[in-house]
BAPATOR-561894 format. One record per residue (C-alpha): residue number from 1; residue in three letters; x, y, z negated. Coordinates in steps of 0.001 Angstrom, whole numbers, padded with zeros to 6 digits. Example, Ala and Ser with C-alpha at 12.3 -4.5 7.8 and 13.67 -1.06 7.14 Angstrom:
<rs>
R   nr  rest        X        Y        Z
R    1   ala   012300  -004500  -007800
R    2   ser   013670  -001060  -007140
</rs>
This chain:
<rs>
R   nr  rest        X        Y        Z
R    1   unk   016577   010232  -010858
R    2   unk   017962   010089  -007356
R    3   unk   017012   012195  -004384
R    4   unk   016029   009055  -002493
R    5   unk   013869   006164  -003621
R    6   unk   015328   002642  -003208
R    7   unk   013618   000765  -000366
R    8   unk   013651  -003025  -000345
R    9   unk   013398  -004869   002964
R   10   unk   012228  -008405   003658
R   11   unk   014993  -011014   003497
R   12   unk   013909  -012778   006681
R   13   unk   016695  -015375   006824
R   14   unk   016562  -016464   003193
R   15   unk   015690  -020013   004254
R   16   unk   017894  -020155   007363
R   17   unk   015571  -019529   010284
R   18   unk   013528  -016329   010277
R   19   unk   010449  -016420   008045
R   20   unk   008424  -013383   006939
R   21   unk   006347  -014880   004138
R   22   unk   007529  -015924   000685
R   23   unk   006480  -016521  -002918
R   24   unk   008905  -015181  -005525
R   25   unk   008798  -015492  -009312
R   26   unk   008951  -012094  -010998
R   27   unk   011516  -013235  -013548
R   28   unk   014031  -013586  -010701
R   29   unk   013188  -010151  -009264
R   30   unk   013382  -008152  -012488
R   31   unk   017185  -008105  -012604
R   32   unk   017300  -006258  -009269
R   33   unk   015128  -003507  -010720
R   34   unk   017215  -002985  -013852
R   35   unk   018798   000234  -012571
R   36   unk   015633   001737  -011131
R   37   unk   012165   000253  -011464
R   38   unk   010923   002904  -009019
R   39   unk   011114   001610  -005448
R   40   unk   009293   001088  -002156
R   41   unk   008916  -001972   000073
R   42   unk   008799  -002368   003845
R   43   unk   006346  -005288   003564
R   44   unk   003039  -006203   001922
R   45   unk   003100  -007420  -001679
R   46   unk   000431  -009177  -003745
R   47   unk   001661  -009639  -007314
R   48   unk   000033  -012053  -009765
R   49   unk   000697  -011443  -013479
R   50   unk   000947  -014665  -015520
R   51   unk   002717  -013555  -018699
R   52   unk   003097  -010284  -020602
R   53   unk   001312  -006934  -020744
R   54   unk   002554  -003579  -019466
R   55   unk   002104  -000863  -016872
R   56   unk   002352  -001010  -013107
R   57   unk   002206   002125  -010939
R   58   unk   001414   002383  -007236
R   59   unk   001968   005878  -005869
R   60   unk   000311   008235  -008366
R   61   unk  -001940   005654  -010039
R   62   unk  -000856   003749  -013177
R   63   unk  -002561   000522  -014285
R   64   unk  -002463  -001390  -017566
R   65   unk  -001937  -004998  -016516
R   66   unk  -002458  -008335  -018251
R   67   unk  -002426  -012008  -017210
R   68   unk  -004939  -012813  -014434
R   69   unk  -004391  -009367  -012916
R   70   unk  -003500  -009057  -009224
R   71   unk  -001711  -005979  -007868
R   72   unk  -001672  -004910  -004234
R   73   unk   000839  -002663  -002482
R   74   unk   001365  -001679   001138
R   75   unk   004623  -000826   002943
R   76   unk   005935   002583   001932
R   77   unk   003975   002944  -001307
R   78   unk   006013   003945  -004353
R   79   unk   005960   001260  -007051
R   80   unk   007093   001410  -010650
R   81   unk   006612  -001479  -013035
R   82   unk   007358  -002132  -016677
R   83   unk   010040  -004827  -016468
R   84   unk   010413  -004975  -020260
R   85   unk   006886  -006123  -021041
R   86   unk   005686  -007782  -017838
R   87   unk   007392  -011109  -018451
R   88   unk   006533  -013210  -015435
R   89   unk   004283  -013816  -012481
R   90   unk   004451  -014384  -008740
R   91   unk   004863  -012022  -005804
R   92   unk   003298  -013152  -002539
R   93   unk   005111  -011108   000094
R   94   unk   004727  -011005   003861
R   95   unk   005096  -008806   006911
R   96   unk   002051  -007874   008949
R   97   unk   003383  -009595   012064
R   98   unk   003128  -012984   010340
R   99   unk  -000676  -012815   010568
R  100   unk  -001258  -010320   013382
R  101   unk  -000041  -012820   015976
R  102   unk  -002858  -015133   014844
R  103   unk  -005683  -012641   015438
R  104   unk  -006792  -010416   018296
R  105   unk  -007274  -007609   015742
R  106   unk  -003830  -006026   015286
R  107   unk  -005193  -004195   012214
R  108   unk  -006444  -007371   010505
R  109   unk  -004315  -006923   007376
R  110   unk  -005128  -003216   007112
R  111   unk  -008852  -004036   007259
R  112   unk  -008639  -006186   004130
R  113   unk  -010505  -004324   001391
R  114   unk  -007519  -004029  -000957
R  115   unk  -005114  -002903   001795
R  116   unk  -007348  -000260   003319
R  117   unk  -005871   003234   003223
R  118   unk  -008675   004449   000957
R  119   unk  -008938   001336  -001227
R  120   unk  -010790   001692  -004523
R  121   unk  -008003   000279  -006705
R  122   unk  -004623  -001453  -006399
R  123   unk  -005493  -003786  -009295
R  124   unk  -007950  -006673  -009458
R  125   unk  -008705  -008853  -012496
R  126   unk  -009739  -012387  -011569
R  127   unk  -011811  -014972  -013461
R  128   unk  -009651  -017759  -014903
R  129   unk  -010984  -020422  -012525
R  130   unk  -010366  -018396  -009368
R  131   unk  -006973  -017237  -010624
R  132   unk  -005911  -020855  -011236
R  133   unk  -007177  -021857  -007784
R  134   unk  -005131  -019151  -006065
R  135   unk  -002009  -019927  -008107
R  136   unk  -002316  -023519  -006926
R  137   unk  -002342  -022311  -003307
R  138   unk   000758  -020212  -004041
R  139   unk   002500  -023360  -005256
R  140   unk   001509  -025083  -002000
R  141   unk   002955  -022162  -000025
R  142   unk   006225  -022441  -001933
R  143   unk   006340  -026216  -001431
R  144   unk   005674  -025813   002298
R  145   unk   008475  -023256   002618
R  146   unk   010934  -025459   000746
R  147   unk   010043  -028637   002662
R  148   unk   010668  -027181   006160
R  149   unk   008093  -029526   007715
R  150   unk   007115  -029558   011379
R  151   unk   004434  -026943   012190
R  152   unk   005154  -025398   008804
R  153   unk   004539  -021858   010045
R  154   unk   000971  -022747   011066
R  155   unk   000300  -024308   007667
R  156   unk   001734  -021241   005933
R  157   unk  -000479  -018921   007971
R  158   unk  -003537  -020969   007006
R  159   unk  -002604  -020942   003311
R  160   unk  -001866  -017206   003331
R  161   unk  -005154  -016551   005124
R  162   unk  -007025  -018565   002478
R  163   unk  -005452  -016552  -000355
R  164   unk  -006229  -013222   001304
R  165   unk  -009832  -014181   002051
R  166   unk  -010444  -015322  -001534
R  167   unk  -008984  -012064  -002825
R  168   unk  -010960  -010013  -000307
R  169   unk  -014199  -011647  -001429
R  170   unk  -013384  -011034  -005105
R  171   unk  -012319  -007438  -004460
R  172   unk  -015508  -006621  -002565
R  173   unk  -017572  -008146  -005351
R  174   unk  -015732  -006029  -007931
R  175   unk  -016016  -002747  -006068
R  176   unk  -019405  -003319  -004388
R  177   unk  -018224  -001631  -001195
R  178   unk  -019395  -004224   001328
R  179   unk  -021658  -001757   003134
R  180   unk  -019112   001056   003258
R  181   unk  -016331  -001261   004325
R  182   unk  -018408  -002803   007095
R  183   unk  -019358   000639   008386
R  184   unk  -015728   001768   008405
R  185   unk  -014416  -001382   010060
R  186   unk  -017039  -001120   012782
R  187   unk  -015856   002370   013641
R  188   unk  -012657   001554   015447
R  189   unk  -011775   005182   016102
R  190   unk  -011878   006078   012405
R  191   unk  -009748   003073   011470
R  192   unk  -007168   003966   014107
R  193   unk  -007254   007627   013029
R  194   unk  -006520   006676   009408
R  195   unk  -003653   004457   010501
R  196   unk  -002155   007200   012699
R  197   unk  -002386   009752   009890
R  198   unk  -000662   007340   007546
R  199   unk   002246   007122   010015
R  200   unk   002510   010689   011335
R  201   unk   001074   013008   008665
R  202   unk   004508   014257   007586
R  203   unk   005144   015927   010914
R  204   unk   001688   016200   012517
R  205   unk  -000989   018206   010681
R  206   unk  -003431   019092   013469
R  207   unk  -006664   017261   014249
R  208   unk  -006019   017803   017959
R  209   unk  -002852   015676   017847
R  210   unk  -004762   012641   016566
R  211   unk  -007707   013242   018895
R  212   unk  -005298   013237   021841
R  213   unk  -003748   009990   020615
R  214   unk  -007219   008424   020524
R  215   unk  -008233   009970   023874
R  216   unk  -011286   011692   022380
R  217   unk  -012159   015316   021617
R  218   unk  -011311   016833   018256
R  219   unk  -014993   017640   017661
R  220   unk  -016014   014025   018239
R  221   unk  -013241   012766   015948
R  222   unk  -014296   015194   013245
R  223   unk  -017941   014108   013541
R  224   unk  -017027   010428   013146
R  225   unk  -014686   011017   010195
R  226   unk  -017212   013241   008422
R  227   unk  -020003   010726   008995
R  228   unk  -017902   007822   007715
R  229   unk  -015910   009417   004901
R  230   unk  -017923   012433   003830
R  231   unk  -015268   015032   004626
R  232   unk  -013579   016434   007716
R  233   unk  -010651   015011   009652
R  234   unk  -008634   018116   008757
R  235   unk  -009271   017558   005056
R  236   unk  -008225   013912   005356
R  237   unk  -004931   014962   006962
R  238   unk  -004358   017633   004314
R  239   unk  -005015   015120   001539
R  240   unk  -002405   012763   002991
R  241   unk   000178   015552   003320
R  242   unk  -000397   016639  -000267
R  243   unk  -000243   013046  -001511
R  244   unk   003202   012761   000067
R  245   unk   004234   016084  -001497
R  246   unk   003143   014799  -004914
R  247   unk   005163   011613  -004452
R  248   unk   008308   013559  -003576
R  249   unk   007808   015956  -006485
R  250   unk   007244   013208  -009048
R  251   unk   009603   010447  -007929
R  252   unk   012582   012386  -006551
R  253   unk   014650   015465  -007321
R  254   unk   014444   016769  -003756
R  255   unk   014327   020609  -003886
R  256   unk   010933   022154  -003193
R  257   unk   012345   023982  -000179
R  258   unk   013487   020653   001304
R  259   unk   010077   019088   000648
R  260   unk   008454   021952   002547
R  261   unk   010860   021327   005438
R  262   unk   010366   017540   005371
R  263   unk   006590   017973   005535
R  264   unk   006910   020430   008442
R  265   unk   005520   023545   006771
R  266   unk   006549   026717   008603
R  267   unk   007787   028403   005413
R  268   unk   008366   027458   001788
R  269   unk   005877   030083   000630
R  270   unk   003201   028587   002895
R  271   unk   003851   025146   001377
R  272   unk   003646   026526  -002169
R  273   unk   000419   028374  -001371
R  274   unk  -001142   025304   000278
R  275   unk  -000111   023038  -002592
R  276   unk  -001565   025415  -005180
R  277   unk  -004846   025657  -003261
R  278   unk  -005042   021861  -003150
R  279   unk  -004048   021054  -006750
R  280   unk  -004461   024254  -008756
R  281   unk  -000765   024083  -009696
R  282   unk   002485   025240  -008139
R  283   unk   004852   022485  -006941
R  284   unk   007299   023338  -009740
R  285   unk   004640   023076  -012454
R  286   unk   003294   019843  -010962
R  287   unk   006793   018333  -011026
R  288   unk   007358   019366  -014656
R  289   unk   004041   018002  -015900
R  290   unk   003853   014751  -013916
R  291   unk   007387   013336  -013842
R  292   unk   007550   009944  -015607
</rs>
């Protein structure tokens, strides 16, 4: 295993002019993952399984997948899928900017239930009828891309929006989190805090840093986070830092001392002590017992 995880970027000029949405058959992608199925993306991915059964991992969570399953991943998440047994399907991929320019809410995509930072699951199993309906829309997206018609970008945005709204409705029905999601989305400060932590948690561990970014006091931020999520802002930051440590321990061979440095711990011993308090294991033991 390498010290760095392969990162795939969006091929924006695949069709000539720049376009940041696409539908790709998995059977054409699998050959690129032959050397290392572990990778990250710099764009959003919604994968639809049509043939085969196997495992698909997103960060530290592994799912058994079958036809009619849908898998969601956000930029930067570590993915690992079973290319031997997952035979085929479709990947709907896009960059956030493709939709954000259509809405006043710059966090529109991140507010979708399955793309929220604390989403319940990265897998959704759809009823046959709904699955077939969405696959038909995917075919329309592919046809629209290939035809290069006038106003094609607007049509593609509408089709992508329809797919995401159908999936959002199904996901909320599965997880029964309508009330919690509505409460979180209405609290703009908490949503922005979560997004900032997702970006800066490697180097910024203090609640005060994020409070300053949001132009509020640390006490007020902590009250809102605790009210919305059930634990403190500091704990949320610590959880994110430790999640990143787990990813580096499991998916790379980066030395523990370098991980401590990358995550901005003052000393290696402080990192080891913090990790053990959080997980009950030392970083070395966690790496030995959790590596795939």
